[in-house]
Gaussian input, Z-matrix of N, CA and C with variables (Angstrom, degrees):
# hf/3-21g

backbone

0 1
 N
 C     1     B1
 C     2     B2     1     A1
 N     3     B3     2     A2     1     D1
 C     4     B4     3     A3     2     D2
 C     5     B5     4     A4     3     D3
 N     6     B6     5     A5     4     D4
 C     7     B7     6     A6     5     D5
 C     8     B8     7     A7     6     D6
 N     9     B9     8     A8     7     D7
 C    10    B10     9     A9     8     D8
 C    11    B11    10    A10     9     D9
 N    12    B12    11    A11    10    D10
 C    13    B13    12    A12    11    D11
 C    14    B14    13    A13    12    D12
 N    15    B15    14    A14    13    D13
 C    16    B16    15    A15    14    D14
 C    17    B17    16    A16    15    D15
 N    18    B18    17    A17    16    D16
 C    19    B19    18    A18    17    D17
 C    20    B20    19    A19    18    D18
 N    21    B21    20    A20    19    D19
 C    22    B22    21    A21    20    D20
 C    23    B23    22    A22    21    D21
 N    24    B24    23    A23    22    D22
 C    25    B25    24    A24    23    D23
 C    26    B26    25    A25    24    D24
 N    27    B27    26    A26    25    D25
 C    28    B28    27    A27    26    D26
 C    29    B29    28    A28    27    D27
 N    30    B30    29    A29    28    D28
 C    31    B31    30    A30    29    D29
 C    32    B32    31    A31    30    D30
 N    33    B33    32    A32    31    D31
 C    34    B34    33    A33    32    D32
 C    35    B35    34    A34    33    D33
 N    36    B36    35    A35    34    D34
 C    37    B37    36    A36    35    D35
 C    38    B38    37    A37    36    D36
 N    39    B39    38    A38    37    D37
 C    40    B40    39    A39    38    D38
 C    41    B41    40    A40    39    D39
 N    42    B42    41    A41    40    D40
 C    43    B43    42    A42    41    D41
 C    44    B44    43    A43    42    D42
 N    45    B45    44    A44    43    D43
 C    46    B46    45    A45    44    D44
 C    47    B47    46    A46    45    D45
 N    48    B48    47    A47    46    D46
 C    49    B49    48    A48    47    D47
 C    50    B50    49    A49    48    D48
 N    51    B51    50    A50    49    D49
 C    52    B52    51    A51    50    D50
 C    53    B53    52    A52    51    D51
 N    54    B54    53    A53    52    D52
 C    55    B55    54    A54    53    D53
 C    56    B56    55    A55    54    D54
 N    57    B57    56    A56    55    D55
 C    58    B58    57    A57    56    D56
 C    59    B59    58    A58    57    D57
 N    60    B60    59    A59    58    D58
 C    61    B61    60    A60    59    D59
 C    62    B62    61    A61    60    D60
 N    63    B63    62    A62    61    D61
 C    64    B64    63    A63    62    D62
 C    65    B65    64    A64    63    D63
 N    66    B66    65    A65    64    D64
 C    67    B67    66    A66    65    D65
 C    68    B68    67    A67    66    D66
 N    69    B69    68    A68    67    D67
 C    70    B70    69    A69    68    D68
 C    71    B71    70    A70    69    D69
 N    72    B72    71    A71    70    D70
 C    73    B73    72    A72    71    D71
 C    74    B74    73    A73    72    D72
 N    75    B75    74    A74    73    D73
 C    76    B76    75    A75    74    D74
 C    77    B77    76    A76    75    D75
 N    78    B78    77    A77    76    D76
 C    79    B79    78    A78    77    D77
 C    80    B80    79    A79    78    D78
 N    81    B81    80    A80    79    D79
 C    82    B82    81    A81    80    D80
 C    83    B83    82    A82    81    D81
 N    84    B84    83    A83    82    D82
 C    85    B85    84    A84    83    D83
 C    86    B86    85    A85    84    D84
 N    87    B87    86    A86    85    D85
 C    88    B88    87    A87    86    D86
 C    89    B89    88    A88    87    D87
 N    90    B90    89    A89    88    D88
 C    91    B91    90    A90    89    D89
 C    92    B92    91    A91    90    D90
 N    93    B93    92    A92    91    D91
 C    94    B94    93    A93    92    D92
 C    95    B95    94    A94    93    D93
 N    96    B96    95    A95    94    D94
 C    97    B97    96    A96    95    D95
 C    98    B98    97    A97    96    D96
 N    99    B99    98    A98    97    D97
 C   100   B100    99    A99    98    D98
 C   101   B101   100   A100    99    D99
 N   102   B102   101   A101   100   D100
 C   103   B103   102   A102   101   D101
 C   104   B104   103   A103   102   D102
 N   105   B105   104   A104   103   D103
 C   106   B106   105   A105   104   D104
 C   107   B107   106   A106   105   D105
 N   108   B108   107   A107   106   D106
 C   109   B109   108   A108   107   D107
 C   110   B110   109   A109   108   D108
 N   111   B111   110   A110   109   D109
 C   112   B112   111   A111   110   D110
 C   113   B113   112   A112   111   D111
 N   114   B114   113   A113   112   D112
 C   115   B115   114   A114   113   D113
 C   116   B116   115   A115   114   D114
 N   117   B117   116   A116   115   D115
 C   118   B118   117   A117   116   D116
 C   119   B119   118   A118   117   D117
 N   120   B120   119   A119   118   D118
 C   121   B121   120   A120   119   D119
 C   122   B122   121   A121   120   D120
 N   123   B123   122   A122   121   D121
 C   124   B124   123   A123   122   D122
 C   125   B125   124   A124   123   D123
 N   126   B126   125   A125   124   D124
 C   127   B127   126   A126   125   D125
 C   128   B128   127   A127   126   D126
 N   129   B129   128   A128   127   D127
 C   130   B130   129   A129   128   D128
 C   131   B131   130   A130   129   D129
 N   132   B132   131   A131   130   D130
 C   133   B133   132   A132   131   D131
 C   134   B134   133   A133   132   D132
 N   135   B135   134   A134   133   D133
 C   136   B136   135   A135   134   D134
 C   137   B137   136   A136   135   D135
 N   138   B138   137   A137   136   D136
 C   139   B139   138   A138   137   D137
 C   140   B140   139   A139   138   D138
 N   141   B141   140   A140   139   D139
 C   142   B142   141   A141   140   D140
 C   143   B143   142   A142   141   D141
 N   144   B144   143   A143   142   D142
 C   145   B145   144   A144   143   D143
 C   146   B146   145   A145   144   D144
 N   147   B147   146   A146   145   D145
 C   148   B148   147   A147   146   D146
 C   149   B149   148   A148   147   D147
 N   150   B150   149   A149   148   D148
 C   151   B151   150   A150   149   D149
 C   152   B152   151   A151   150   D150
 N   153   B153   152   A152   151   D151
 C   154   B154   153   A153   152   D152
 C   155   B155   154   A154   153   D153
 N   156   B156   155   A155   154   D154
 C   157   B157   156   A156   155   D155
 C   158   B158   157   A157   156   D156
 N   159   B159   158   A158   157   D157
 C   160   B160   159   A159   158   D158
 C   161   B161   160   A160   159   D159
 N   162   B162   161   A161   160   D160
 C   163   B163   162   A162   161   D161
 C   164   B164   163   A163   162   D162
 N   165   B165   164   A164   163   D163
 C   166   B166   165   A165   164   D164
 C   167   B167   166   A166   165   D165
 N   168   B168   167   A167   166   D166
 C   169   B169   168   A168   167   D167
 C   170   B170   169   A169   168   D168
 N   171   B171   170   A170   169   D169
 C   172   B172   171   A171   170   D170
 C   173   B173   172   A172   171   D171
 N   174   B174   173   A173   172   D172
 C   175   B175   174   A174   173   D173
 C   176   B176   175   A175   174   D174
 N   177   B177   176   A176   175   D175
 C   178   B178   177   A177   176   D176
 C   179   B179   178   A178   177   D177
 N   180   B180   179   A179   178   D178
 C   181   B181   180   A180   179   D179
 C   182   B182   181   A181   180   D180
 N   183   B183   182   A182   181   D181
 C   184   B184   183   A183   182   D182
 C   185   B185   184   A184   183   D183
 N   186   B186   185   A185   184   D184
 C   187   B187   186   A186   185   D185
 C   188   B188   187   A187   186   D186
 N   189   B189   188   A188   187   D187
 C   190   B190   189   A189   188   D188
 C   191   B191   190   A190   189   D189
 N   192   B192   191   A191   190   D190
 C   193   B193   192   A192   191   D191
 C   194   B194   193   A193   192   D192
 N   195   B195   194   A194   193   D193
 C   196   B196   195   A195   194   D194
 C   197   B197   196   A196   195   D195
 N   198   B198   197   A197   196   D196
 C   199   B199   198   A198   197   D197
 C   200   B200   199   A199   198   D198
 N   201   B201   200   A200   199   D199
 C   202   B202   201   A201   200   D200
 C   203   B203   202   A202   201   D201
 N   204   B204   203   A203   202   D202
 C   205   B205   204   A204   203   D203
 C   206   B206   205   A205   204   D204
 N   207   B207   206   A206   205   D205
 C   208   B208   207   A207   206   D206
 C   209   B209   208   A208   207   D207
 N   210   B210   209   A209   208   D208
 C   211   B211   210   A210   209   D209
 C   212   B212   211   A211   210   D210
 N   213   B213   212   A212   211   D211
 C   214   B214   213   A213   212   D212
 C   215   B215   214   A214   213   D213
 N   216   B216   215   A215   214   D214
 C   217   B217   216   A216   215   D215
 C   218   B218   217   A217   216   D216
 N   219   B219   218   A218   217   D217
 C   220   B220   219   A219   218   D218
 C   221   B221   220   A220   219   D219
 N   222   B222   221   A221   220   D220
 C   223   B223   222   A222   221   D221
 C   224   B224   223   A223   222   D222
 N   225   B225   224   A224   223   D223
 C   226   B226   225   A225   224   D224
 C   227   B227   226   A226   225   D225
 N   228   B228   227   A227   226   D226
 C   229   B229   228   A228   227   D227
 C   230   B230   229   A229   228   D228
 N   231   B231   230   A230   229   D229
 C   232   B232   231   A231   230   D230
 C   233   B233   232   A232   231   D231
 N   234   B234   233   A233   232   D232
 C   235   B235   234   A234   233   D233
 C   236   B236   235   A235   234   D234
 N   237   B237   236   A236   235   D235
 C   238   B238   237   A237   236   D236
 C   239   B239   238   A238   237   D237
 N   240   B240   239   A239   238   D238
 C   241   B241   240   A240   239   D239
 C   242   B242   241   A241   240   D240
 N   243   B243   242   A242   241   D241
 C   244   B244   243   A243   242   D242
 C   245   B245   244   A244   243   D243
 N   246   B246   245   A245   244   D244
 C   247   B247   246   A246   245   D245
 C   248   B248   247   A247   246   D246
 N   249   B249   248   A248   247   D247
 C   250   B250   249   A249   248   D248
 C   251   B251   250   A250   249   D249
 N   252   B252   251   A251   250   D250
 C   253   B253   252   A252   251   D251
 C   254   B254   253   A253   252   D252
 N   255   B255   254   A254   253   D253
 C   256   B256   255   A255   254   D254
 C   257   B257   256   A256   255   D255
 N   258   B258   257   A257   256   D256
 C   259   B259   258   A258   257   D257
 C   260   B260   259   A259   258   D258
 N   261   B261   260   A260   259   D259
 C   262   B262   261   A261   260   D260
 C   263   B263   262   A262   261   D261
 N   264   B264   263   A263   262   D262
 C   265   B265   264   A264   263   D263
 C   266   B266   265   A265   264   D264
 N   267   B267   266   A266   265   D265
 C   268   B268   267   A267   266   D266
 C   269   B269   268   A268   267   D267
 N   270   B270   269   A269   268   D268
 C   271   B271   270   A270   269   D269
 C   272   B272   271   A271   270   D270
 N   273   B273   272   A272   271   D271
 C   274   B274   273   A273   272   D272
 C   275   B275   274   A274   273   D273
 N   276   B276   275   A275   274   D274
 C   277   B277   276   A276   275   D275
 C   278   B278   277   A277   276   D276
 N   279   B279   278   A278   277   D277
 C   280   B280   279   A279   278   D278
 C   281   B281   280   A280   279   D279
 N   282   B282   281   A281   280   D280
 C   283   B283   282   A282   281   D281
 C   284   B284   283   A283   282   D282
 N   285   B285   284   A284   283   D283
 C   286   B286   285   A285   284   D284
 C   287   B287   286   A286   285   D285
 N   288   B288   287   A287   286   D286
 C   289   B289   288   A288   287   D287
 C   290   B290   289   A289   288   D288
 N   291   B291   290   A290   289   D289
 C   292   B292   291   A291   290   D290
 C   293   B293   292   A292   291   D291
 N   294   B294   293   A293   292   D292
 C   295   B295   294   A294   293   D293
 C   296   B296   295   A295   294   D294
 N   297   B297   296   A296   295   D295
 C   298   B298   297   A297   296   D296
 C   299   B299   298   A298   297   D297
 N   300   B300   299   A299   298   D298
 C   301   B301   300   A300   299   D299
 C   302   B302   301   A301   300   D300
 N   303   B303   302   A302   301   D301
 C   304   B304   303   A303   302   D302
 C   305   B305   304   A304   303   D303
 N   306   B306   305   A305   304   D304
 C   307   B307   306   A306   305   D305
 C   308   B308   307   A307   306   D306
 N   309   B309   308   A308   307   D307
 C   310   B310   309   A309   308   D308
 C   311   B311   310   A310   309   D309
 N   312   B312   311   A311   310   D310
 C   313   B313   312   A312   311   D311
 C   314   B314   313   A313   312   D312
 N   315   B315   314   A314   313   D313
 C   316   B316   315   A315   314   D314
 C   317   B317   316   A316   315   D315
 N   318   B318   317   A317   316   D316
 C   319   B319   318   A318   317   D317
 C   320   B320   319   A319   318   D318
 N   321   B321   320   A320   319   D319
 C   322   B322   321   A321   320   D320
 C   323   B323   322   A322   321   D321
 N   324   B324   323   A323   322   D322
 C   325   B325   324   A324   323   D323
 C   326   B326   325   A325   324   D324
 N   327   B327   326   A326   325   D325
 C   328   B328   327   A327   326   D326
 C   329   B329   328   A328   327   D327
 N   330   B330   329   A329   328   D328
 C   331   B331   330   A330   329   D329
 C   332   B332   331   A331   330   D330
 N   333   B333   332   A332   331   D331
 C   334   B334   333   A333   332   D332
 C   335   B335   334   A334   333   D333
 N   336   B336   335   A335   334   D334
 C   337   B337   336   A336   335   D335
 C   338   B338   337   A337   336   D336
 N   339   B339   338   A338   337   D337
 C   340   B340   339   A339   338   D338
 C   341   B341   340   A340   339   D339

   B1=1.4243
   B2=1.5416
   B3=1.3928
   B4=1.4645
   B5=1.4796
   B6=1.2410
   B7=1.4305
   B8=1.5279
   B9=1.3920
   B10=1.5103
   B11=1.4827
   B12=1.3744
   B13=1.3954
   B14=1.5351
   B15=1.3101
   B16=1.5283
   B17=1.6525
   B18=1.1835
   B19=1.5176
   B20=1.5888
   B21=1.2881
   B22=1.4878
   B23=1.5366
   B24=1.2467
   B25=1.5291
   B26=1.4783
   B27=1.2316
   B28=1.5141
   B29=1.4923
   B30=1.3879
   B31=1.4685
   B32=1.4787
   B33=1.3584
   B34=1.3385
   B35=1.5244
   B36=1.2719
   B37=1.5206
   B38=1.5085
   B39=1.2681
   B40=1.4323
   B41=1.5917
   B42=1.3566
   B43=1.4836
   B44=1.5431
   B45=1.3408
   B46=1.4624
   B47=1.5274
   B48=1.3794
   B49=1.5211
   B50=1.4726
   B51=1.3131
   B52=1.4671
   B53=1.6269
   B54=1.3700
   B55=1.5634
   B56=1.5101
   B57=1.3151
   B58=1.5173
   B59=1.5219
   B60=1.1833
   B61=1.4522
   B62=1.5583
   B63=1.4080
   B64=1.3712
   B65=1.5451
   B66=1.2437
   B67=1.4328
   B68=1.5701
   B69=1.3160
   B70=1.5878
   B71=1.5511
   B72=1.2629
   B73=1.5200
   B74=1.3811
   B75=1.3756
   B76=1.3956
   B77=1.5590
   B78=1.2195
   B79=1.4409
   B80=1.6539
   B81=1.3230
   B82=1.3763
   B83=1.4812
   B84=1.3166
   B85=1.5077
   B86=1.5084
   B87=1.3508
   B88=1.4332
   B89=1.4692
   B90=1.4306
   B91=1.3908
   B92=1.5080
   B93=1.3624
   B94=1.3861
   B95=1.4751
   B96=1.3680
   B97=1.6095
   B98=1.5351
   B99=1.4065
   B100=1.5058
   B101=1.6493
   B102=1.2894
   B103=1.3783
   B104=1.5728
   B105=1.2827
   B106=1.4851
   B107=1.5772
   B108=1.2819
   B109=1.4019
   B110=1.5354
   B111=1.4296
   B112=1.4242
   B113=1.4396
   B114=1.3580
   B115=1.4584
   B116=1.5509
   B117=1.2777
   B118=1.6289
   B119=1.4890
   B120=1.3798
   B121=1.4919
   B122=1.3920
   B123=1.3798
   B124=1.4877
   B125=1.4511
   B126=1.3784
   B127=1.5017
   B128=1.6300
   B129=1.2929
   B130=1.5717
   B131=1.5168
   B132=1.2158
   B133=1.3871
   B134=1.5673
   B135=1.4190
   B136=1.4918
   B137=1.5117
   B138=1.3606
   B139=1.4838
   B140=1.4814
   B141=1.2341
   B142=1.5092
   B143=1.5238
   B144=1.3171
   B145=1.4681
   B146=1.5550
   B147=1.2639
   B148=1.5181
   B149=1.5980
   B150=1.2082
   B151=1.3939
   B152=1.6268
   B153=1.2480
   B154=1.4109
   B155=1.6085
   B156=1.2696
   B157=1.4616
   B158=1.4713
   B159=1.3870
   B160=1.4621
   B161=1.5661
   B162=1.2444
   B163=1.5612
   B164=1.5847
   B165=1.2792
   B166=1.4637
   B167=1.4793
   B168=1.2401
   B169=1.3308
   B170=1.4795
   B171=1.3393
   B172=1.4583
   B173=1.5442
   B174=1.4033
   B175=1.4117
   B176=1.6216
   B177=1.3373
   B178=1.4944
   B179=1.5260
   B180=1.3537
   B181=1.4395
   B182=1.4927
   B183=1.2858
   B184=1.5058
   B185=1.5220
   B186=1.3565
   B187=1.4165
   B188=1.6131
   B189=1.4405
   B190=1.3917
   B191=1.5494
   B192=1.3033
   B193=1.6338
   B194=1.5016
   B195=1.3250
   B196=1.4405
   B197=1.5279
   B198=1.3171
   B199=1.6031
   B200=1.5453
   B201=1.3250
   B202=1.4654
   B203=1.5333
   B204=1.4083
   B205=1.4295
   B206=1.4536
   B207=1.3896
   B208=1.4284
   B209=1.4320
   B210=1.4049
   B211=1.3742
   B212=1.5629
   B213=1.3318
   B214=1.4235
   B215=1.5016
   B216=1.2921
   B217=1.5589
   B218=1.5631
   B219=1.4114
   B220=1.4604
   B221=1.5005
   B222=1.3059
   B223=1.4845
   B224=1.5566
   B225=1.3805
   B226=1.4649
   B227=1.5124
   B228=1.3428
   B229=1.5107
   B230=1.5531
   B231=1.3334
   B232=1.3703
   B233=1.4989
   B234=1.4173
   B235=1.3392
   B236=1.4433
   B237=1.3782
   B238=1.3470
   B239=1.6151
   B240=1.3933
   B241=1.4907
   B242=1.4310
   B243=1.3010
   B244=1.4626
   B245=1.5383
   B246=1.3014
   B247=1.4545
   B248=1.4043
   B249=1.3700
   B250=1.4109
   B251=1.5632
   B252=1.2878
   B253=1.4216
   B254=1.4926
   B255=1.2237
   B256=1.5535
   B257=1.4873
   B258=1.4581
   B259=1.3562
   B260=1.4825
   B261=1.3203
   B262=1.4349
   B263=1.4401
   B264=1.3352
   B265=1.4854
   B266=1.4897
   B267=1.3455
   B268=1.4083
   B269=1.4878
   B270=1.3482
   B271=1.3638
   B272=1.4740
   B273=1.3999
   B274=1.4191
   B275=1.6237
   B276=1.2317
   B277=1.5267
   B278=1.6776
   B279=1.2773
   B280=1.5672
   B281=1.5256
   B282=1.3232
   B283=1.4757
   B284=1.5882
   B285=1.1995
   B286=1.4646
   B287=1.5741
   B288=1.2223
   B289=1.6453
   B290=1.6096
   B291=1.2959
   B292=1.5084
   B293=1.5432
   B294=1.3103
   B295=1.4723
   B296=1.5785
   B297=1.3180
   B298=1.4040
   B299=1.5419
   B300=1.4657
   B301=1.3422
   B302=1.6530
   B303=1.2609
   B304=1.4865
   B305=1.5060
   B306=1.3898
   B307=1.3850
   B308=1.4986
   B309=1.2498
   B310=1.5853
   B311=1.5355
   B312=1.3906
   B313=1.5370
   B314=1.4448
   B315=1.3561
   B316=1.4621
   B317=1.4759
   B318=1.2975
   B319=1.5135
   B320=1.4808
   B321=1.3720
   B322=1.5264
   B323=1.4738
   B324=1.3902
   B325=1.4468
   B326=1.5869
   B327=1.3257
   B328=1.3135
   B329=1.5579
   B330=1.3229
   B331=1.3998
   B332=1.4618
   B333=1.3823
   B334=1.3539
   B335=1.5456
   B336=1.3841
   B337=1.3970
   B338=1.4810
   B339=1.3545
   B340=1.6153
   B341=1.5207
   A1=104.59
   A2=113.68
   A3=116.86
   A4=113.75
   A5=120.63
   A6=127.76
   A7=113.21
   A8=110.16
   A9=114.75
   A10=111.75
   A11=120.15
   A12=120.92
   A13=106.66
   A14=111.99
   A15=121.18
   A16=106.49
   A17=111.04
   A18=110.51
   A19=113.34
   A20=115.61
   A21=122.27
   A22=108.41
   A23=123.64
   A24=122.85
   A25=110.50
   A26=117.72
   A27=123.48
   A28=112.96
   A29=113.54
   A30=115.49
   A31=111.14
   A32=116.71
   A33=123.27
   A34=122.29
   A35=111.67
   A36=116.86
   A37=110.00
   A38=121.12
   A39=120.81
   A40=105.31
   A41=116.71
   A42=118.65
   A43=112.07
   A44=115.41
   A45=120.80
   A46=109.23
   A47=113.07
   A48=116.74
   A49=110.71
   A50=119.15
   A51=121.99
   A52=105.82
   A53=118.26
   A54=116.85
   A55=111.69
   A56=112.47
   A57=114.13
   A58=107.88
   A59=122.19
   A60=121.39
   A61=105.06
   A62=124.60
   A63=127.34
   A64=109.29
   A65=119.70
   A66=120.65
   A67=114.22
   A68=113.56
   A69=115.81
   A70=104.58
   A71=121.50
   A72=117.43
   A73=115.87
   A74=120.07
   A75=126.58
   A76=111.93
   A77=116.76
   A78=123.19
   A79=99.89
   A80=122.03
   A81=116.85
   A82=114.62
   A83=119.22
   A84=119.07
   A85=107.40
   A86=121.51
   A87=125.22
   A88=118.55
   A89=115.77
   A90=119.23
   A91=109.53
   A92=120.19
   A93=129.03
   A94=111.83
   A95=115.16
   A96=120.13
   A97=99.25
   A98=110.48
   A99=114.42
   A100=104.56
   A101=118.09
   A102=119.86
   A103=109.77
   A104=114.02
   A105=123.37
   A106=106.89
   A107=118.63
   A108=125.36
   A109=113.02
   A110=117.41
   A111=120.86
   A112=109.44
   A113=119.79
   A114=117.39
   A115=114.25
   A116=113.53
   A117=117.04
   A118=110.38
   A119=118.22
   A120=119.04
   A121=112.01
   A122=118.03
   A123=119.14
   A124=111.36
   A125=115.92
   A126=117.47
   A127=109.89
   A128=109.57
   A129=110.44
   A130=113.82
   A131=116.91
   A132=125.85
   A133=104.29
   A134=115.40
   A135=120.89
   A136=108.67
   A137=120.62
   A138=117.36
   A139=113.96
   A140=117.56
   A141=123.14
   A142=108.66
   A143=116.33
   A144=122.09
   A145=115.74
   A146=110.95
   A147=112.39
   A148=107.70
   A149=118.69
   A150=114.41
   A151=112.17
   A152=119.12
   A153=120.72
   A154=109.93
   A155=118.31
   A156=125.20
   A157=108.26
   A158=116.07
   A159=116.92
   A160=114.75
   A161=115.15
   A162=128.45
   A163=102.59
   A164=120.12
   A165=119.44
   A166=123.07
   A167=123.39
   A168=126.61
   A169=116.86
   A170=114.51
   A171=122.87
   A172=111.95
   A173=112.08
   A174=120.15
   A175=108.97
   A176=120.86
   A177=119.41
   A178=115.16
   A179=117.96
   A180=120.26
   A181=113.31
   A182=116.54
   A183=117.48
   A184=109.53
   A185=121.14
   A186=118.80
   A187=109.82
   A188=116.14
   A189=123.38
   A190=113.27
   A191=107.87
   A192=116.98
   A193=110.62
   A194=119.95
   A195=118.92
   A196=111.98
   A197=116.03
   A198=115.99
   A199=107.45
   A200=122.62
   A201=120.45
   A202=106.63
   A203=112.46
   A204=118.50
   A205=116.44
   A206=123.05
   A207=126.24
   A208=107.63
   A209=118.78
   A210=126.68
   A211=106.77
   A212=120.51
   A213=121.17
   A214=112.33
   A215=113.08
   A216=114.18
   A217=112.17
   A218=112.27
   A219=111.39
   A220=113.44
   A221=117.60
   A222=120.36
   A223=111.54
   A224=114.09
   A225=120.74
   A226=112.94
   A227=112.05
   A228=119.78
   A229=114.46
   A230=120.63
   A231=122.78
   A232=116.85
   A233=120.81
   A234=123.62
   A235=112.94
   A236=121.07
   A237=125.02
   A238=115.98
   A239=113.48
   A240=120.33
   A241=116.83
   A242=114.28
   A243=119.04
   A244=116.92
   A245=116.03
   A246=120.84
   A247=118.47
   A248=117.47
   A249=122.78
   A250=114.63
   A251=117.95
   A252=126.26
   A253=113.65
   A254=118.62
   A255=122.17
   A256=115.84
   A257=118.24
   A258=122.89
   A259=121.29
   A260=117.83
   A261=125.92
   A262=117.33
   A263=117.08
   A264=121.10
   A265=115.79
   A266=120.44
   A267=124.57
   A268=108.80
   A269=116.97
   A270=119.91
   A271=116.12
   A272=116.06
   A273=120.43
   A274=108.96
   A275=114.48
   A276=116.96
   A277=105.13
   A278=106.71
   A279=115.41
   A280=107.27
   A281=114.12
   A282=123.00
   A283=105.22
   A284=119.91
   A285=123.05
   A286=112.05
   A287=113.39
   A288=114.51
   A289=102.46
   A290=110.31
   A291=116.70
   A292=108.45
   A293=120.06
   A294=116.75
   A295=105.92
   A296=113.32
   A297=116.90
   A298=114.12
   A299=114.64
   A300=118.23
   A301=114.16
   A302=113.52
   A303=112.96
   A304=107.11
   A305=126.53
   A306=123.91
   A307=118.43
   A308=113.05
   A309=123.45
   A310=117.04
   A311=111.78
   A312=116.13
   A313=111.83
   A314=120.26
   A315=118.68
   A316=110.95
   A317=117.03
   A318=118.45
   A319=112.39
   A320=114.48
   A321=123.10
   A322=110.34
   A323=113.35
   A324=115.53
   A325=108.01
   A326=114.10
   A327=121.87
   A328=115.22
   A329=119.35
   A330=121.38
   A331=110.60
   A332=119.31
   A333=118.99
   A334=109.09
   A335=118.53
   A336=122.91
   A337=105.73
   A338=112.55
   A339=117.61
   A340=109.92
   D1=144.14
   D2=175.32
   D3=-74.09
   D4=153.63
   D5=172.63
   D6=-61.77
   D7=159.61
   D8=175.77
   D9=105.87
   D10=-115.06
   D11=-173.06
   D12=-141.44
   D13=173.21
   D14=176.09
   D15=-92.66
   D16=137.54
   D17=179.27
   D18=-87.48
   D19=-12.00
   D20=172.16
   D21=56.43
   D22=23.13
   D23=172.29
   D24=69.77
   D25=25.24
   D26=-178.76
   D27=-130.58
   D28=158.36
   D29=169.60
   D30=-76.97
   D31=166.78
   D32=-178.94
   D33=-47.21
   D34=-47.23
   D35=179.24
   D36=-74.03
   D37=-31.87
   D38=-179.00
   D39=-74.71
   D40=-39.22
   D41=179.97
   D42=-63.61
   D43=-38.19
   D44=-179.04
   D45=-64.60
   D46=-48.19
   D47=-178.47
   D48=-62.28
   D49=-42.52
   D50=-174.73
   D51=-65.81
   D52=-42.97
   D53=178.69
   D54=-65.78
   D55=-35.70
   D56=-177.80
   D57=-70.26
   D58=-36.41
   D59=-178.17
   D60=-72.85
   D61=-42.68
   D62=178.79
   D63=-60.80
   D64=-48.97
   D65=179.75
   D66=-66.42
   D67=-35.61
   D68=175.68
   D69=-66.63
   D70=-42.87
   D71=-179.82
   D72=-67.69
   D73=-34.22
   D74=175.44
   D75=-60.56
   D76=-46.28
   D77=-167.88
   D78=-80.80
   D79=-30.60
   D80=175.04
   D81=-76.43
   D82=-43.86
   D83=-172.12
   D84=-99.88
   D85=-12.24
   D86=-179.58
   D87=66.57
   D88=1.26
   D89=169.17
   D90=-163.81
   D91=130.52
   D92=-177.52
   D93=-133.86
   D94=158.48
   D95=-179.34
   D96=-120.70
   D97=128.38
   D98=174.64
   D99=-154.88
   D100=-170.14
   D101=175.45
   D102=-72.73
   D103=156.80
   D104=-173.57
   D105=-61.85
   D106=-48.44
   D107=-179.39
   D108=-55.75
   D109=-44.43
   D110=179.56
   D111=-74.18
   D112=-33.87
   D113=179.80
   D114=-70.14
   D115=-31.12
   D116=175.00
   D117=-68.02
   D118=-35.67
   D119=176.54
   D120=-72.86
   D121=-43.27
   D122=-178.35
   D123=-67.28
   D124=-29.94
   D125=-179.54
   D126=-63.23
   D127=-40.77
   D128=-179.42
   D129=-59.61
   D130=-34.83
   D131=-168.34
   D132=-80.77
   D133=-45.66
   D134=179.66
   D135=-63.52
   D136=-36.03
   D137=176.37
   D138=-66.30
   D139=-32.17
   D140=175.50
   D141=-62.96
   D142=-57.82
   D143=176.40
   D144=-50.38
   D145=-41.98
   D146=-177.98
   D147=-74.89
   D148=-28.38
   D149=173.61
   D150=-72.30
   D151=-33.23
   D152=171.68
   D153=-62.12
   D154=-37.48
   D155=178.83
   D156=-64.24
   D157=-45.33
   D158=-179.40
   D159=-60.86
   D160=-37.83
   D161=177.63
   D162=-63.72
   D163=-45.68
   D164=-166.66
   D165=71.65
   D166=-165.51
   D167=-178.17
   D168=89.57
   D169=160.04
   D170=-173.72
   D171=-69.30
   D172=-45.05
   D173=-178.42
   D174=-62.31
   D175=-50.51
   D176=174.09
   D177=-62.11
   D178=-31.46
   D179=170.93
   D180=-61.63
   D181=-39.27
   D182=178.74
   D183=-77.27
   D184=-31.77
   D185=-178.52
   D186=-67.88
   D187=-35.90
   D188=172.37
   D189=-61.40
   D190=-47.88
   D191=179.88
   D192=-61.57
   D193=-32.52
   D194=179.77
   D195=-70.87
   D196=-24.37
   D197=-179.36
   D198=-95.44
   D199=-40.21
   D200=-174.28
   D201=-77.57
   D202=154.01
   D203=179.20
   D204=-88.78
   D205=-12.67
   D206=-175.89
   D207=-126.50
   D208=128.02
   D209=-179.55
   D210=-64.73
   D211=-39.32
   D212=-179.06
   D213=-60.66
   D214=-33.71
   D215=-179.60
   D216=-71.95
   D217=-33.80
   D218=174.41
   D219=-72.01
   D220=-31.97
   D221=170.43
   D222=-56.54
   D223=-50.85
   D224=-179.94
   D225=-58.72
   D226=-42.80
   D227=174.77
   D228=-55.37
   D229=-44.47
   D230=179.44
   D231=-83.53
   D232=-24.80
   D233=-176.87
   D234=-93.97
   D235=-36.61
   D236=-174.23
   D237=-110.49
   D238=-52.49
   D239=-178.93
   D240=-68.37
   D241=-45.78
   D242=176.23
   D243=-53.30
   D244=-60.59
   D245=178.18
   D246=-59.88
   D247=-27.81
   D248=172.78
   D249=-60.94
   D250=-31.50
   D251=-179.96
   D252=-96.98
   D253=8.57
   D254=-173.02
   D255=-47.24
   D256=-49.19
   D257=175.22
   D258=-87.78
   D259=12.71
   D260=174.91
   D261=-100.49
   D262=131.08
   D263=-179.28
   D264=-92.71
   D265=54.58
   D266=178.53
   D267=96.35
   D268=-178.86
   D269=-174.45
   D270=70.43
   D271=49.72
   D272=-169.97
   D273=-94.37
   D274=-10.17
   D275=-175.22
   D276=-124.70
   D277=160.37
   D278=176.17
   D279=-138.40
   D280=141.13
   D281=-179.00
   D282=-112.93
   D283=111.78
   D284=173.91
   D285=-105.00
   D286=126.55
   D287=-178.94
   D288=-81.77
   D289=139.58
   D290=-172.96
   D291=-118.77
   D292=-17.41
   D293=179.34
   D294=139.54
   D295=-152.85
   D296=-176.72
   D297=-124.69
   D298=144.88
   D299=179.10
   D300=-66.14
   D301=145.08
   D302=-168.43
   D303=-76.84
   D304=-36.23
   D305=-176.89
   D306=-66.64
   D307=-47.88
   D308=-176.60
   D309=-120.24
   D310=-0.28
   D311=-179.32
   D312=59.73
   D313=31.65
   D314=168.73
   D315=-73.61
   D316=142.22
   D317=178.59
   D318=-73.07
   D319=124.63
   D320=179.99
   D321=-93.85
   D322=155.22
   D323=170.29
   D324=-153.02
   D325=156.49
   D326=171.58
   D327=-91.06
   D328=129.95
   D329=177.45
   D330=-111.90
   D331=121.40
   D332=-170.37
   D333=-142.90
   D334=156.94
   D335=176.98
   D336=-80.08
   D337=142.59
   D338=179.31
   D339=-72.13

């Protein structure tokens, strides 16, 4: 596979909106089910946002807020999730394969915070 990122069969703006909504839902609910490819891409972004929350600061809060759709999720990220992983050096998310979707046999996965 080529380096970089998965295109997920979407244009750039559609892909960005999809990943923003997946990451916002993940940080809000702390566990989501989606396709394996989408889960792996959302995991990369979620790891980066959690790292920003660990460092703290107003500039990092605004960077996270610019990406996330919901301000309450950004507040939760910086108040609860970031401090929870203060002593951990990465690996904040886990992707568990769950099987295949019935309609198109796409591989499904659960993306959750560790």
